[in-house]
N, C-alpha and C positions, 0 to 999 in steps of 0.2 A: 054263163054269167053267174048263176046261182052256185055253180061248182065252186068259183073262184072266191066266193063270199064265204061259203062254208069252209074252204081250205085255209083261207087266211084269218079267221076269227080266233082260232086257238092260238096262232102266232102273236097276234095283238095283245090278247089277254096274257099270254107268257111274257111279252115285252113290257106291259104294265106293271106285272109282279116283279120282275127283275129291276125295273126301274126304281120302285118304292120298296124294294127288299130291306133297306137300312131302316126305314120308317116301320115296316111291318115287324122287324125283329125288335125295334125300340118299344112298340106297343106291347108286343107279346112278353118282353121281360119286365115290363113297367118301370122303365127308366124315368128318373126324374126330369130330364131334358127332352122329353118326347116332342114337345112342339117345336123347340129349336132343331131338332134332328129332322123332324118333317119339313121345316122351312128350308133348311140348308139342301136337303135331298130335292125338294121341289124346284127351287131358284137355281141351285148350282149342280144338281145330279148330271146334267147333260154334259158337263165339263170332264167327267170320269175322276178328276181329282176331287171335286166336291162329293161324288158318290162315294169313293173310297173313304174320304174323311168321315162322312156320315155313317158309313158302315163300320168303321173303327170305332168310332163314338157310340154306336148302337150296341156293340158287342163287349165295350170296355166295362169293367166292374165299377158301381158306384162306390165312392169312398164315402164312408160315414161322416156326416157332418159333425163337428165338434162344437157344442154348446157351452158357453162360459157364464 
């Protein structure tokens, strides 16, 4: 029983990191929309479409805002 727990803990941690990878990238890159990326990743990441959208959004370069 102990062996199974010790064996599967790294897999659970790896799965957690992979699921939240778009959010981690957004935080690391200092994106403007980090909260929105995190929420999209949290609520729709399980669909894989939501995860891919969040990943693309996280790696996309922020466009400078024009102030008039």
